[in-house]
N, C-alpha and C positions, 0 to 999 in steps of 0.2 A: 618726756618719760624721762628718769633719772634710769641708772642703770643700777642694777642689783649689785650688791657687793661682790659677789663670787663670779658675774660677767666683770665686773669693772677691775676684777683682782686677776680675770685670763686675759685683759685686755692689756695691762700692764706689763706680765710677765710676757707676751706675746713681741709687745712691741719693745723690750730689753733682749729679746734673744734676736729680733731684729737688728738691733744696734748692734749687736755680741758678735753676730754674723758679718753684717757690713764689715765692722773691726776689723776683723779674721781676716777678711778676704781682703780688705786694704792690706792689711799685713807680710801677706801672702802673697801680694801683685810684684811679677817682674820685668822690668821695664829690658828689651834687650834692643841696642843698636847695630844694626847690621849692614852691609856694602850692598849695595841694589843688586848684586850679580846674584847672593841667595837668598832673593824676596821666596819663591817657588820653595828651596830644599826648608830653609828655617823656619817658613808658615807649617811644613810637616813637623818638622823637629819641635817646635814648640807645643805644638795640638798633641804628641806622643808623652810629651814632657807632662804636658798639665794631667793626663791620663795615668800618667805614675807617679803622680805627687797630688791627691784630691783638694780640691781649694787653694789649688795655684793656680793663676791666672798668669799668663805670660802676655807683655803687652809687645810687640816689635815695632820696629821704626826704623824703615829702610831707604837709604840715599848716598853718594856720595862718600865715600872715605873721610876725607878730609873736612868734611860738612859735620857730619855726626860728632869728628874726633873736636871739632870746633863749639859743636853745641855741648859738648860734654864739659870740656875746658870752662865754658862760660855758665857751669851749672847745672846744667840741663840733670834732672834726677831722672839717673839711666842705670842698671847695676851692668848689665854686660857689653862689651864693645866688640865687637866683630869685624875687623878690617880685610879690605881685599888686597892689601900689599904690606909691607914692613913700615915702610916710611911713615905712614899715615898716624902707624900704631909708635912707630919712633920718636914721634912728633909727642901723641900723648903720654908716653913718660918722661920724655923732656917737660913736658909741661906740667907731672906729677899726677896725672887727668887718672889714668891706672896702675894697679898695686904691679911693680915688676914681676915680684915672683908665681902670677897669676897667668902670665903669659906665657901660651903655647899657640903652635902650628898647628891647626888641625886639615888642612885642606889646599888643595894646589889646584891653580889652571890651567887656561894655554890661551894666547889672544888669537885670533881668527881672521881673516879677512871676508867677509860677505857680501852680498847682491841679493836685488830681487827674484823672487821664486822664478819671474820671466823672461832675466836677463839674456839675452843675448852675444853680450861681452866677452871676447875670449881675454880674462885675466886668472894666467897660469905663475904669475910671479910677481914677486913685488912692484917688480922696473913696468909691469904693463901699467899702470896706475899715472904713468906720466904719457899714455898717451891722448892724443887732443877730447877722442871719443869720453873720457871720464873727465867732467866737468865740477866734480862734489865728491869730497870723499868724508864721510864721517869719524869723527872720533874723540875720545875725553881730553880737557885741560888737560897738558901736562903739569900744569902750576897746582892741581885740586884735585884730579881724578887718577886714582892709579892705572885704570887701564890705559890712560891718557899715557902716562910714564913708561909703563909696556910697551906699547904703540913707537913713542917717539925713541926709544932703545931702537927697537928693531929695525925703525926705518934708520935708524942715528948708521947703524952696524951695515946695513945696505946700502949708504952713500945718498938715501931718499927722501930723506927727511924735510928739505927746503924744497924741492919739488911739487912733494905730495903735499905738505902744510900749507901751500900758496892755493891748494883746492880746498881746506879744511874746512869743514863746518864743525863748529863745536859743541860740545854734549854737555851737560849737566851729571851726567852718570849714565851708564852703560845700559842701562834702559833707554835710553832715549835716545841712543844712536840705533839703536836695535828699531825701534821706532820709524826712526827717519829713511833707514832702508826699506823696512816694509809697508811702507808706503808709497814708496820709489820717487823721494823727495831728493835723493842721492843717489850715486852710479853704484856707489860703495862705502861699507863704514867695517870701523872694527869696533870687534865686541869680546868678550867673552867666548869658548867653545859653549858652554853651560849656557849662554843666554842665546846663543845660536840656535840650541834643541829644544827654544821655547816657541818658536814657529816656526816649524818647517812646512806648513801652509804656507809661510811665506817668504821666507827667505833660504839662501844655498847658500854654503860654507866653499870659498872660491880660492881659498888658501888656506894651511894651517902653518902659522908663525912660528921657526924659527925662534928663541932666543935664550944668549945665555945667563939672562936672570931666570929664576922662573917664578912665578905667579905662585906664591905661597901665600897662606891669608893664616893670620895669628890673632888668637879670641883671649879676650881679658879680663880679671873683675875692676870695676870702678873704684877710686878711691873714694871716693862722697858716697858708696852701696849703702842700703841702712840692709840689706839685705847678703850679706857676706854668705852665711852658709848656701841658701837657696841657688845664690852665681854661683858657687864652686859645682853644683851639683848640675846645673846646667852644664856647662863647660864638663865637666867631666861625663854629662848623657855624649855631647857631641862628639865625645871621643871614641867613646866606648863603642866599640862594635855593632850597636846597632843603629848609632849616631852615625857611626861612619856609610852602613849601608845605606842610611837613606839619601846621604851624600852621593855616595857611587852611582845611585839610582838616577840623581840630576846632572850625570855627568861630571861632580867635580874628581880630582884624582887627588890618593895618597900624597902628603905634607913631605 
């Protein structure tokens, strides 16, 4: 049975509205690539941002900062890049992958040494990692992971890099190092303090690592974004009192 003209007109209008809605949704999609240590905090920040910007969808991509930077350089459709250290952001600037005028520091963190929650090892100083009972130590690859670079700097300052790296189990990102410790696959591991707080029932902090190099997090709008205004609004929200309160609740410090 053929459609009545009015019904056909109604269906056509509905289809057109659906297409316009889809187009609008696509136009308001914001892609944020952020360091793995930001996973929990940025998921909440993204949800809050969406609530304040109806029709906007924030798509988050988490991983090692250097890997994310390389993806952007190679043309990945990303609007905002949030790094766990300055080195990865510096590389992004060198490659002209981000807009230097939008670069801001928005958070800080601290490297800690964690052990499984049931560990009985007496680890109170970094030198204790050289004892025979410690066979494996997880940390990030300094060549590609920010928390690995912070770890190496701290161990070099203590004169222990060679001894500890000989027991090293390299993690692709900070959450992998956390998992290694949580599963008891290593005796100890280095992570950011905020990541240790994610699994309080599985890991505990043995040592907080002092360092002359602060673990500061920069954020910037990518050079290839087609959502410049929205990307800048997202960064402004991260830097706002509301955004900073969210980060603080997840253990991040002021930059």
